[in-house]
N, C-alpha and C positions, 0 to 999 in steps of 0.2 A: 443574505437575501435568497440565495438559491433556495427552492423549495416553497417560498412564500407565494401562495396563489395569487396574491394581488399584484405580484411583479411579473408573473408569467405572460410572455408574448405582449408586453406593454410598451416596449421601447423601439424606436426607430433605428437607434445606433448604439453600438457598444464600441468603446475605444480603449485600446491598451498600449502601453508604453513598455514592451519587453517584459511583461509581468508573469507570463506562462508559456509553456511550450504550446505550439500551436494546436496540437490534437486536444489537449486539456482545455485550452481557451475556446475552441470551436464548440466543444461539448457544453461548456458553461454558459457562453454567449446564447447558444440556441434556445436556452430556457428563457432569456429576457427578451429575445427579439420577436417583433411581429413580422408575419409574412412580408417579405420585401425589405425588411430591415437589414442593415449592414453592420458587419463586424470589421473595424478598421484596426489593424495590428501593426505596430513598429517593430521590426526585427533588425537583426544585425545586417551586415553586407551581403551574406551568403547563406540564406536559410533553406537551402535545398533539401537537407535531411528532414527539417521540420515540415516543409511542404509535402513531402512524400508521405511521411507519417500522417499528416492531417488529411490527406486524399483518403485514407482507410476509415475515417470516421464521418465524413461528410454526409453520405447517404443517411445513415442512421440519426444523424443530427438535424437533418431536414436543411442542410446547407449546401451551398454550391460555391466554387472559386469564381470571383468576379474580376479581379484585376491585381496588378502589383505595380509599383512605381519606385525607381530608385530616386532617392533624396540625398541631399547633402546638408548637414546641419551647420547653420552659419556660425562663423567666428571660431569653429573648433576643427573643421576640415575632416570630418568623419562622414562616411556614407552609410546610409541605412535603407532598408527596403521596407515600404509600406505594402502590406497584404490586405486585400479586401475580400471578403466573403459575404454572400447574400443568403438571407433565410428564405427558403422556397416553400416550406410547408411547416405546419404544426405537428 
């Protein structure tokens, strides 16, 4: 769907469960997100390196870091981090 003009900037939310490294995910999600839209990505317990790498692509992608949350997955005692980015421009 990337590159399909009918999909560009049409979505309020893109959700990912550890599918891509953050820099690549930020670039891909920015295509689909409308201004104000959110990219919500679940990552491992310590995604510092990916967060730092993603910082380098945010401006070009028209995105900004919004928040992160630590979560525990019920029943399996694993911790994950939810990372949230916001689309600020087209």
